[in-house]
PADREN-66229 format. One line per 2 residues: number of its first residue (from 1); their letters; for each residue x, y, z negated of C-alpha. Coordinates in Angstrom, 2 decimals. Example, Ala and Ser with C-alpha at 12.3 -4.5 7.8 and 13.67 -1.06 7.14 Angstrom:
// residues 2
1> as> 12.30/-4.50/-7.80 ~ 13.67/-1.06/-7.14
This chain:
// residues 187
1> ml> 11.86/0.69/13.85 ~ 8.43/1.80/15.43
3> pr> 5.76/0.59/13.17 ~ 3.72/-2.53/14.57
5> hi> 0.74/-0.55/15.95 ~ 2.83/1.47/18.27
7> kg> 4.30/-1.76/19.37 ~ 0.92/-2.39/21.67
9> sn> -1.42/-3.76/19.05 ~ -4.55/-2.43/19.69
11> md> -5.93/-2.56/16.02 ~ -5.35/0.91/15.30
13> rt> -7.69/1.90/18.30 ~ -10.38/-0.28/17.27
15> ml> -10.20/0.47/13.50 ~ -9.83/4.12/14.26
17> ip> -13.15/4.64/16.21 ~ -15.44/6.19/13.36
19> at> -13.05/8.23/11.17 ~ -11.48/9.42/14.31
21> qi> -15.01/11.08/15.53 ~ -15.36/12.64/12.19
23> ar> -11.87/13.73/12.73 ~ -12.49/15.39/15.75
25> mi> -15.71/17.03/14.64 ~ -13.93/18.82/11.55
27> ms> -10.96/19.56/13.37 ~ -12.38/21.25/16.70
29> gh> -11.54/24.70/15.11 ~ -7.65/23.66/14.25
31> rs> -5.03/25.59/16.35 ~ -1.58/24.71/16.82
33> dn> 1.28/26.88/16.58 ~ 2.58/25.59/20.14
35> ad> 2.86/27.72/23.07 ~ 1.47/25.17/25.44
37> ks> -2.09/24.29/25.96 ~ -2.01/20.56/24.59
39> sd> -4.16/19.34/21.80 ~ -2.90/19.52/18.35
41> tt> -5.03/16.63/16.77 ~ -3.63/14.33/18.92
43> kn> -0.41/14.19/21.30 ~ 0.14/11.66/23.42
45> vt> 3.89/10.35/24.31 ~ 5.70/7.67/25.78
47> vt> 8.12/5.40/23.77 ~ 10.28/2.85/26.03
49> ap> 11.92/0.39/23.74 ~ 14.11/-2.23/25.32
51> ia> 13.14/-5.90/25.22 ~ 16.17/-8.03/25.82
53> aa> 15.10/-12.09/27.30 ~ 17.98/-14.14/28.18
55> ea> 19.82/-12.13/31.01 ~ 17.00/-9.60/31.86
57> ta> 16.25/-6.67/30.52 ~ 12.80/-5.06/30.42
59> ta> 11.09/-2.12/29.16 ~ 7.73/-1.88/27.03
61> na> 5.72/1.64/27.23 ~ 3.23/2.23/24.71
63> sv> 1.10/5.70/24.36 ~ 1.20/7.04/21.00
65> ti> -1.11/9.29/19.18 ~ 0.70/11.33/16.60
67> gf> -1.93/13.05/15.44 ~ -2.42/11.12/12.14
69> sa> 1.10/11.32/10.85 ~ 2.24/12.28/7.48
71> dn> 4.01/15.17/9.21 ~ 0.39/16.33/10.68
73> iq> -1.62/15.71/7.48 ~ 1.01/17.93/5.49
75> dr> 0.60/20.94/8.21 ~ -3.29/20.67/7.69
77> le> -2.71/20.86/3.92 ~ -0.31/23.89/4.13
79> dg> -2.92/25.53/6.50 ~ -5.75/25.13/3.57
81> sv> -7.50/22.79/5.94 ~ -7.96/19.98/3.25
83> ae> -11.25/18.71/4.41 ~ -9.19/17.85/7.70
85> al> -6.10/16.47/5.86 ~ -8.53/13.96/3.98
87> vv> -10.08/12.74/6.79 ~ -6.85/12.27/8.89
89> ta> -4.98/10.56/5.67 ~ -8.34/8.19/5.39
91> tr> -8.03/7.51/8.82 ~ -4.25/6.85/8.80
93> le> -4.74/4.66/5.69 ~ -7.51/2.55/7.19
95> si> -4.94/1.59/9.96 ~ -2.27/0.72/7.22
97> lg> -4.44/-1.55/5.02 ~ -5.99/-3.07/8.17
99> ra> -2.72/-3.79/9.56 ~ -1.75/-5.23/6.07
101> ia> -4.62/-7.39/5.31 ~ -4.10/-8.75/8.97
103> dr> -0.46/-9.34/8.46 ~ -1.09/-10.88/5.32
105> yd> -3.52/-13.74/7.07 ~ -0.95/-13.50/9.88
107> ii> -3.99/-13.10/12.50 ~ -4.41/-10.74/15.15
109> se> -6.64/-7.61/15.70 ~ -9.51/-9.50/17.21
111> qf> -9.39/-12.22/14.26 ~ -9.08/-9.54/11.94
113> ek> -12.27/-7.96/13.60 ~ -14.27/-11.07/13.22
115> ly> -13.40/-11.75/9.75 ~ -13.83/-8.04/8.52
117> gr> -15.58/-6.25/10.73 ~ -14.80/-2.87/11.33
119> ks> -15.21/-1.62/7.75 ~ -14.25/1.37/6.11
121> lg> -11.55/2.52/3.67 ~ -13.05/1.11/1.16
123> ry> -13.38/-2.18/1.87 ~ -10.09/-2.33/2.87
125> qd> -8.74/-0.85/-0.53 ~ -10.81/-3.05/-2.13
127> mt> -9.41/-6.28/0.11 ~ -5.69/-5.02/-0.53
129> ai> -6.15/-4.96/-4.38 ~ -7.73/-8.44/-4.43
131> lg> -4.92/-9.78/-2.47 ~ -2.39/-7.91/-4.28
133> lf> -0.72/-5.58/-2.10 ~ 0.06/-1.91/-2.40
135> dq> -0.47/-2.72/-6.31 ~ 1.53/0.28/-7.77
137> hq> -0.70/2.63/-5.01 ~ -4.11/1.56/-5.66
139> gt> -5.16/4.34/-7.73 ~ -4.52/7.03/-4.94
141> lq> -5.77/4.43/-2.34 ~ -9.38/4.38/-4.45
143> qv> -9.23/8.18/-4.96 ~ -8.66/8.77/-1.08
145> an> -11.46/6.50/-0.43 ~ -13.85/8.21/-2.82
147> yr> -13.09/11.57/-1.60 ~ -13.52/10.45/1.83
149> kd> -16.98/8.73/1.13 ~ -17.72/12.38/-0.52
151> vv> -16.87/14.42/2.81 ~ -18.86/12.01/4.80
153> he> -22.05/11.05/2.72 ~ -22.15/14.26/0.65
155> yg> -23.79/16.69/2.16 ~ -21.92/20.11/1.14
157> yi> -19.01/18.60/0.09 ~ -16.61/20.15/2.40
159> de> -17.95/23.47/1.32 ~ -17.26/22.67/-2.31
161> lq> -13.80/21.96/-1.30 ~ -13.58/25.65/0.43
163> id> -15.19/27.45/-2.59 ~ -14.23/24.99/-5.99
165> de> -10.35/25.89/-6.68 ~ -10.09/23.04/-8.74
167> er> -11.65/20.43/-6.83 ~ -9.78/21.41/-3.76
169> ee> -6.64/21.00/-5.98 ~ -7.28/17.64/-7.52
171> vk> -7.86/16.42/-3.78 ~ -4.76/18.27/-2.31
173> av> -2.81/16.21/-5.17 ~ -4.27/13.28/-4.12
175> ie> -3.39/13.47/-0.32 ~ 0.30/14.39/-1.05
177> da> 0.52/11.20/-3.01 ~ -1.19/9.69/0.05
179> ia> 1.51/11.13/2.41 ~ 4.21/9.88/0.19
181> fi> 2.64/6.04/0.40 ~ 2.68/6.75/4.34
183> eq> 5.77/7.69/4.48 ~ 7.08/4.79/2.29
185> ve> 5.03/2.21/4.35 ~ 5.80/3.36/7.69
187> l> 9.96/3.24/7.35
């Protein structure tokens, strides 16, 4: 089953702009193992799903960005690109939490933006906690939000991640917990 955002919602696109820009700046040096010249941060694929209506059959196409997948995040961790993995993780979580809040209120993305604006992961994490969503994962979500805040707002934190083994291992552990969460909610 495809995640809801793949089915045509534009919520991801509107919510990911700031974090995506940060991710692109950080990931500009990341190389793919693929022999082709395609970008390794995002890959566009066409997903075609049959839709049955009465006796007619139609197809729906969606352009999907898979650069923020759990596998992509894990690959970045294995490559030692912890800051990149953190930004991609935070971006993915912003999307998941934003969709969960919108689903809770049964509203569309435009209504969601009017209600919440384009806030950050921290705001979405706070709201999911208030709404009682993902209770068992709130510790991980809060830690990712805090580490993301450090990467974005604390000058020198990216350098600290590269030289401080203990800090890097703590961040990696939180990202791995977040990957497990992402995989669980997107089944």
